[in-house]
N, C-alpha and C positions, 0 to 999 in steps of 0.2 A: 637579245630577248631576255636572257637571264638577268642582265643588268637592269632592264626596264622593270622586270618583276620585283627586284629588290627595291627599286625606287618607289614603286607603287605600295609595297608593303610598308616602307618607311613613312609614306604619307598617311597610310591608315593608322599607323602607330601614333602619329601626331594627333590625328582626330580622336583616337582613343584616350590620349592623355588629356585632351580638352574635356572629354566626357567625365574623366575621373577628377581632374584637378582644376578645370576651368571655371569661369564665373557661372553663377547659377542660371543666368539668362541664356548662356550658350550651350549648356550641357545637353538639354533636350534636343536642340537642333543638331548637335554633333552626333547624338545617338541615332537620330533618324537617318543621317548620312551614312553611318556604318551599316544600317539595316536596309539601305536602298540598293542602288544599281551595283555597288561593289559586291553585294551578296547574291543578287539574282542574275546579273549579267557579266560580272567581271571574272571570267573563268580562270584567268591567270593569277588572280589573288583571292579567289573564292574560298579556298581552304583556310587561308589566313583570316579572312573576314569571318568565317564561321566560328573560329576559335575566339576571336575578339567579341563577337556577339554573345557567345557562351560566358565569357568573363563579365560581360555587362549584366547578365542575369544574376551574378553573384558579386555585386560591387564590393570593393574593399572598405572595411570599416575604418574610421578615423581613430587615432590613438586614444582620444578621450571618450570613446564609445562606452556607453553604460550597459550595453546589452544588445542582443540581436534584434529585439523588438524596436527599440528606438533607432537603431541603425537602418533597418529596412524601411521603417515608416518615414524616416527623414528623406529617403531616396524614392518616395512614392511617385513623384512626377517623372523621374527618370525611368523607373521600372515600368510605369504605365506606357510610356512612349515606346520602349523596347518591346514590351509584350504585344502592344497593338500592331507593331510592324511585323513581329515574328509570327503572329497568328495568320498572316497571309498564306494562302495555299501554295504559292510559288516558293516561299521561304521554307515552309514545312517540307516541301518536296526536296529542296536543296539539303536540308538537314537529314532527310532520309537517305539521300544519295551518299552522303559522307558518313553514314552510320552513327549519327550523333544523338539519336533518340534517347539512349540510356543516360548520357551526360546531361541532356536538356531536362529529362525527368528529375534527376537529382537536384538540378539547380532550381526547378520550379517548386519542389516539395517544401522547402523552408518558407518560400513566399506565401504559399497557400496556408501553411501552418500559422504564420505570423498574422497575416491580414485577415484570416478567417477567425482568429481568436480574440480580436479587439472589437469593441462596439464602435459603430460609425459616429464620427463627430462632425465638426464643421469641415466641409470639403476644402482641400487645398487647391490653390489656383496656380496653374502652370504659367510659364512665360508667354504662352499663346492666349491666355485668358480663359482657358478651359478649366472647369471645376472637376477635380479628381477626388472621388470618394474612396473609402476603404472597400466598399462593395465592388467598385469598378476594377480596381487593381486585383482583388481576389478573383473576380469572375474571369478576367482575362487569363490569369495564371492557371486557374482551375480548369477552364474549358480547354486550354492549350494542352495541359497535362493529360486530360482525358482523350484528346485526339491522338495521342501517341500510342494508346493501346485500345483494344476493342472492348470497351466497357459496356457497349450496347448489345453484346452477343446474347441471344435469348437462351433459355435453359436447355431446349432440346439440342442445341448445337454443343453445349457442354457435354451432353450424354453421348452424342454421336461421334464426336471427335476422339479418336484413339490413337493407336500407334500408326495408323495410316492417314493421319490428318494432313491437310495441305501444308506446304511450306509457308511459314509465317502465321499460321493459325494459332500458334502458342504465344502470340504476342500479348502478354498480360503485364500488369505492373510488376509483379514479382519477377517475371522473366526479364524485364528491362533492368531492374535493380541487380539481378544476378549477373547479367551481362556486364554491367558497369563495374561491379565488384570484382569479377573475374579479370577484367581488363586492368583494374588497379593492381590486383595481385600479380598479374603478369609483368606489369611495369616495374614492380619492386622485386620480382622474382621470389616472392614468398606467398604462401597460402593466405587467403582472405581470413581464415579463422585465426591464424597466428597474429595477423595484423590487428584484428579486432580485439584479440585477447590482450595484446600488449597495451592497448589503449583503454582497457577496462570496458570494452563493448562486446561482450561475448554472451549471446543469447539473452538471458534475463537481465544482464547487467548493462544493456545498451542505454545510454543516457538520452534524455529528452532535449529537444531543441528549445522548448519553452520551459523556463523555470530552473534550468541548470546549465552550467557551462559545458560546452562540448570539449573533447580532448583536443590537444594541440595537433596541428598537421604533422604528418610524418616528414614532410619536406617543406622548406620555407617557400611561401608564396609571395611573389613580387608584389609590392604595394600594400601588403597587409601587415598590421601590427601583430605581435605574438599572441595577443589575447583576442583577436578578431574571430568572428564566426567563419569557419571554413570547412566545407564538406568536400574539398577538392581531393584531399589525400588521405581519406579514411573510408572504410566501408560504410554504406548507408543501408538501413533497414526500415521497413514500414513502421515498426513499433518504436522507432526513434522519434516519431511524430504522433503524439497521443491523440490529438483531435482528428488528424487525418486518418489514423488507424481506426478510431471509433466509427467514423463515417464509412470507411472501407468495409468494415465488418458488417455494418448495417446494410450497405449496398449489396453485398453478396447474399445476406439473409433475405432481403426483399426479392432478389432474383430467384432464389432457391424455393421459396414458399410464399404463400399469401400472407397478408398482414395479420390475419387472424391467428397465425401460428407464432407471432412475435409478441413477447411480453410488452404490454402497453405501459408506457411511462407517463405519469401524469404531467410532468413539465412539458413533455413533447406535445401532448394533447392541448395543453393550454396555449402553447405557441401556435399550434395548428388552428385553434379557434380564433386567435388574433389575426392570422393570415386570411382565414375565411371572412372574417369581419372586414378586413381591408379590401378583399377581392369583390365582395358582394354587398357593399355598404348601401347601394341604391335599391336593393331588392326589398320587397315588403316582408313583413314578418311571417306571412303565411307560406312563403316559398323558401324558407331558410334551409341551410345545410350546416352540419357540424362535423367535427372530426370523428364522432362516433358513427361508424359506418352504418348506413341504412336507416338512420333515425332523423327526426326533424327536431331542431332545437332553436327556438326563436332567440334565445339568449346569445347565440353565436353570431348573429348579424345585427347590424344597426339599421335604423330606419331614418338615416340622416338625409339631409338635403344635399349633401355633397359639396359643401363649401371647402375652399382651399385650406383653411386652417384646420377644419375638422378632418379632412383627408390626411393631412400631415400628421395629425395626432393619432390616427388609426394605424399608421405604419409602425410596426414593432422595431425599435432601434436596438436590435440584438446582434451578437456576433454571428457571422455568416454560417459557422458550423452548426449553431443551434437552429437556425432557420432551415438548413439543409436536412437536418435530422427530422424535422416536422413535415417537410414537403411530401413524403410518401403518404402520410395520413391525409393530407389535404387533397392530393390527387385522387386517392381512393374514395374519399367522401364525395367529391364533386362528380366523379364518374358513376358512382352508385346512385347518386341523386338524379343524374341524367338518365340512367337506365330505368329508373322507376317513375320517370315523368315529372319529378319535382323541380327539375332544372332544365331549361331549354338548351339545345345544342349551341345556339348563339351566345347565351349567357355563359355556358361552359367555356367556350373559346375565348370570350372576352375576359373572363376571370383568370384563366391560365395566362393570357397575354399580359394582364396587369401584374401577375406574379413574376413573370419573366422580366418585365420592365423594372420591377422593384429590385430583383436580384437575378441578373442574367445567369448566374451559375445554377439556379434552380432548373434551368432547361435540361441539364444532364440528368437530374433525378426524374423529371417528367418523362424523358425519353426512355430511361432504363425501366421505369415502372410500366409504361405502355408496351414496350417490346416484350417484357416478361408476361404481361397479362394476355397479349395476343396469343401466345403459345399455349396458354392454359385452356382456351376454348370454352370459357364459362360465360362469355358475354354475348348477348344477342346481336345479330347483325344490324347495322344502321343503313337505312335506305338513303342513298345519295340522290335524292329527288329534286334538289334545288330549293326546297322549302325549309326543311329542318337542317339539312346538310348541303354543302355545295354539290352541284351536279356536273358530271363529266360528259353528259350526252352530246355536247357540241362537237367534240372531236374524238370520242372514244373509238368509234368504228375506224376512223382514219389511223389512230395510233396502233390498233390491233393489226390492221392490214400492213402498215409499214414495218412493224416488228416481224411479221411473216416474210416480207420482202428481204429484210436484212439477213434473216436466217437462210432463206432460199438462195441468196447470192453466195453464201459460203457452203452450199451443198447440204444444208440441213433442212429436211422437209418433214413437217409435223402436221398432224390433223388441224382442223379449223380451230383457231383460237377464240373465236367469238362465242359468247355465252347465249346466243339466240336472242329471243325477245325478253329474257328474264331481266327484271330491274337490277340496276347496278347497286350492289351492297358491299360494305366493308365491315370487318369486325369493329365493334364499338371503340375499343382503344385506338385502333389504327385510324378510324374516321376522325377521332378527336385529335390525334397527332398530326395528320395531314391538314386538318382545318387550322390548327395552330400555326404550322410552318408557313402556310401560304399568306399569313398576315405579316410576316417579317419583311422588312424593307430589303431592297436589292442594291444597297450601296455599301461602301467600305465599312461603315460603322456596324453593320450586321454580319460581317463576314465570319466573325468568331462564332456566331449562332448557326449559320449555315454549315460551317465545318463540322459541327457536332450533330445537328439534326439530319443533314443530308445522308451520310452513310447509314445511320440508324433507320431512317425511313426506307431506304432502298433495301436493307437487310430484312426489315420487318415485312414489307410488302412482298418481297421475294419468297418468304417463308409462309405466307398466308395463301389460302385457296385461290386458284385462278378464277376470275381475272382481277385480282387485287392490284397487281402491278400495272396493267394498262389503265385502271381507274386512277391510281395515284399519278401516273405519268400524264394522263389527260388533264387532270386538275392543274398540275404544274406547268404543262405546256400552254394552257389557257392564260396562266399568270405571266409567264415569261416566254413570249413567242420566239425570241432569238435563241432560246435554248432547245427548240423543238427537236432538231436532229440529234443533239447530244442526249436528250432524254430518251428518245426512241432507241438509240444505240445501247444505252445502259439498261434499258428495260428489256431488251432482247436477251440479255445475259441471264435473267431469272428463269428462262425456260429450262436451262440446263440444271437448275436446282431441283426440278421436279420431274425430269424426264431423262432416264438413263439412256434411252434409245437416241435421244438428241445428242448426248455426249459422244456416243459411239459414232454417229454420223459425222460429227465435227472432227473426230480423230481420223476417220477415213479421208475426210477432205484435206486434212493437213498432210497426210501421206501422198494423196493425189497431187496436191499443189507442189510439194517438194520434189516429186519424181516426174511430174508432167501432168497437166490438168485434164487432158483428154481421156475419154473412156477407151480409146483404142490402145491395145497393148503395144502396137508398133510405135505409136506416137509417144507413148510413155518413155520410150528410149531415145527418141529423136528430138522431141521438144524439151528444151531445158527448163526445169523448174527452179530448184535451188532455193536459197534463202530469200531472194527477192520475191519470188512467187508465194513463198510460205508466209512471210510477214508483211509484204506489201509496203505501203507508205503511211500506215496509221489511219487515223480518222480524218477524212478530208471532205466534209460535207460542203464546205464553201467552194470547192473546185468543181463540183458536179453541176451541170447546167440545169438539171431537173430536180435537184434536191440532194439526197445523200448518195455518195458514191459507194460501190460495194467495198467491203472490208475483206482483207485476206483472212483465211481460216486460222492461220497461226496467230495473227494479231488478236482475233476474237477469243481464241483459246487462252492466251496469256492474260486477257482481261476477265476471264470467266472461271478459271480452274479453282480459285480460292472460294468461289461461291458454291462449289459442289460439296454437298454434305457427305454423301457416301461415295468414296473413291476406291473402295476395296476391289471392285471389279476391273479397274483400269489395267493392272498388270496383265491379266489374261487377255484383255482386248488388244493391248499393244503388242503382246507376243503373237497373237493371231494375225495381226496386220503385218508384222515383220515376216512371218512365215508365208503369208499370202503373197507378199511381194516377191519373195524368193521363188515360190511356186510359179507365179506368172512369168517371171523372167526365164525360167527353165522350160516352159511349155509353149514357146512362141512359134515353134515350127508347125506347119499344117501338113496335111497328107499330101499336098502338092509337092513339098520339098523332099519327102521321104518315100514317095511312090505308093502310099497306102490310100485306100478309099474309105471315106466315112469315119475315119478314126483320126485322132490327134496324135502326133508324134511327140513323145516325151523325151526328146534329147536335143542337145544344143547343136547348131549347125554353124561352123566357122565362117561359111560364106555369107551368112546373114548377120551374125553378131559374134564378136570375139568374146572369149572367156574373160579377158581383162575388163571389158565394159560391163559385163554381167556382175563380176565381183565388185567393181566400183559402185554399181547401183545397189548391190546387197549391203555393202558397207554404209552407203548413204542412208538406206532405210533403217538399218540397225542403229546408226548414230542418232537419227531423228527419234526413233523409239526410245532410246535410253535418255535422251534429253527431255522428252515429254514426261517420261516416268519420273525422273528425278526432280523436275520442276514441280510436278503435281504433288508428290508425296515425300520427296527426300528419301532418307535412309529407311524410313518406315515402310514405304512401298517396295523398296529394294529387298528388304528383309522378307516381306511377303512373297516376292518373286522367287527368292532362293529357297524359302522354307515350304511354300505351298504350290505356287503356280508351276514352276518347272517340274518338280516331281509328279504332280498331277498330270501334266501334259504328256510326259513320257510314259507314265503308267497306263493312262487311258487312251493314248494315241489321238488326242483331240485334234480334229481338223486334218488328220493324215489320210490321204486318199489311198485305198488299197492297191496293191500291185503297181506302185509307182516305179518309174524307171530310175536307175541308179543315179543319173545326173540330177534328177529332181530331189531325191532324198538327201544326197550329199550336200546340195546347195542349201536345203532347209536346215540341216544340222549345223553347217558353218554359220548361217545367219543367226541362229539361236545362240551359238557360242560367242560370236562377236557382240551380240546384244547383251548377253549376261556379263561379259567382262567389262564392257563400258559402263553398265549400271553399277557394278561393284566399285569401279574406279571413281565414278562421280560421287558415290555415296561415302566411301571409306578411304579413298586415296590409294596411291600406289606404294608410298614409302611409309616409314614409321610415323604415326600421328596419334592424336588423342583418341581417335576412333579405333585404334588397333585392337582393343579388347572385343568390341562388338564385331569387328571384321573377323577376328579369329574364330568367334563362335559360329558366325554364318558360313565361313569358308570350311571349317571343320564339319559342319552339318552337311553341306553340299558335297564335299569330297567323300564323306562317309556314304552318302547315297550313291555316288558314282562307283565306289569300291564294292558296295554290296550288290549293285546291279552287274558289275563285271564278274563277280563270283556266282552269279545266277541264283541268288537267294530269293528272287522274285522275278516274275515274267513282266516284260514290257509290252505295251500295246502299240508302240510306234514301229515304224520300219527299222530293221536292223541297220541299214545303211545310214539312216538319219541319226540313230543313236551313236554309231561308230564315228561319224563325222563330227558330231557334237563333242564327244569325249576327247577325241584327238585335237580338235580345234581349240577347245577350252583349255586343255592342259598345255598345248603349244603356246598359246598367247599368254598364259600365266607364266610359263617359263621365260618367255622373251620379254614381256612387258611388266609383269608384276612378280618378280622372284621373291619379294618380301612376304607375299601371301603364303608361299610354300613353307617358310620357316614357322608359320603358325599352325601347320597341319600336324596331327598326331603321327608318330613314326609308323605305327602299325597300319594306319590308313595309307601312308605312302608306299609301304611294302606291298599291300594288296593291289594298289593301283599299278605298281611296276609289274607285278605278276600278270595282271590282266592285259597290260600293254604287250608283254612278251608273248602271250597267247595270240594276240592280234598281229604278231610279227612286226612289232614296233620297238625293237630293243634300244635304238638310239634315243627315242623319246623317253623310255623308261629310265635309262641311265641318266639323262639330263634332269629328269624329275628328282631322282635321288641325289644328284649332285647339288641341286638347289636346296635340298633339305639340310645341308650342313654336315658337321662332323658326326652328328648323331645317326646319320643315315649311311655312314661309311661301310658298316658291316653288311647292310642290305645291298649296297651297290656291289660289294665284293662277291656276295652270293650270286647276284645277277650276272656278273662277268664270268664267274666260274661255271655257271650253269649253261 
């Protein structure tokens, strides 16, 4: 098998050499081969193929290269073929699995900078006879780059995401570059700052890709001349690309505030007028729009007859960066004109589609503008009546009922989703966005457009008032009937964005599925749940005879948690579920087994259930809870658990039943201890790591809370048996499984804990705790032994 893998890699290397050094008519075909089955299906050579494709995005320059511009432009057919193939959703998923997003982003930024900075000329012709323009190469690279990070995130998500943000929500362009630079620094075993400083690229001294030569690579790159452009072995920053940086700043400004708060630049408005003239050349002068928002300007539009030559002359042949800078003003002007009745919805959609056809990269600016404007709430709703805007009435009720069925199958029951007899309406920007997207073709040539518009449309509809999502889903289901089940499933996820109670029900369903799906307590212990029942077999609509098959609750949660805005309540809910499982397991005996009448017996019976089985179920529940918590919020939610949730639970006695039997309280305390240890281990690790500083802060805080409670500095609201079981269980597992945590605890805190354990007649545990404290705790250990 290993020999076969080496042979296949050697064959891929031969194909790569054809791409780099082969005849011009063979290079594009060889590039498509590398981006084909070997990348998507060849699991044994997939990693090698990924690295080769990454090298294709940064082709080596010939020795006689006069600069990065001529070098990349000369490779336009090759780059276009690679970009078109890599834009596929399957290949993007493969790149994500191998963690190559940061490296791909670094490879794409020079392409965007170069092709977006030159004016379009006569299109080049590939060996397949296809005309390749500068706009096409730029748009493919630009849209692919934007797919790697969540550029479409609306402003309210920026405000709501904090230390408890879902894992992956911090995926921004700066974050991708930081990851890549940190990997580079790790490979050289030197800090990124030192590497940048040695190359003259430190903060304000970072050189530009255009107009100046970049520093030499720190390591030789095979196949590259010493003077070639190479971003492989040096840190990369956004301000190394001036045109890209200028657009990026404008993009963030447009998201943060309305266009009225941005200084208006005359050149941009002139370009915007030219674009409006191109988009609405066939309109009469009485219905014109201009880039001056809210005004009518007949000089902005032509009254042409639409001849081919005149249409070509109306197209501004400007660099792509200049056009992208003017697009926000264009979109704002046409949306305002539509809101005031000076532009019909059909003409609005047609004009935007002409703009996207002219420069596909403009779709990203249209999407970001619309998603930002939806959250501002200043636009009147648009009636989706089938006259002005497309109507979803044909299958809206069916979509809503199927969303409710999908949720009910996972144990989530919500009130009626239907809006009654009220007419279907959408916020005006969302109506314009969905009307634009349903005009795109459904073939391979438009896949790069769907990859950008799809996630943004789903996010915007999910954040809008209900029933925006069913309306958007109904419109798309009418357009693509074969996507019906897929659209319904993804639409069901948006319910959890707006309803915390639905999230709680889904978490309960996850625990019920993992421990046993029946409501009977006995069957929870006899019917095996496990991972299979929790995650199921994914989305299998084609296997169900009557339509969609039910999805497992764990699978639905994994596809949903990133869409939940406010996740700060999840640690408390998961903790309550873990404690509830422990309580149910320890109260399974009825009065028939203990000889009582009318009361439940709160103790375990060995003849019905062994203690080993109960402990195994408790560990399973706590492991599931820790997994869900860490997946949802990572170290941020674990920090909230240690700082807020656990202290509040013990001080208030949340969910603790009064006068519980000892077995109930002890099992609850052990379940909480096991859950807490697993959460900390998943978030910060057991051994020394880069997260040791944060771990030391959290462990010190929590251990200080334990020590203060042992010294009775404050009263606890929970059962004493629960508290004692938690402290002993937490410290025992820390000593056994995570001794490195103890070395981070203050000595005085360890001393107080040891004294408290001695009061509880646990001298062996107290001595073991001080032993793990190292040499600094020797005196405290000696005092403990002598006493």
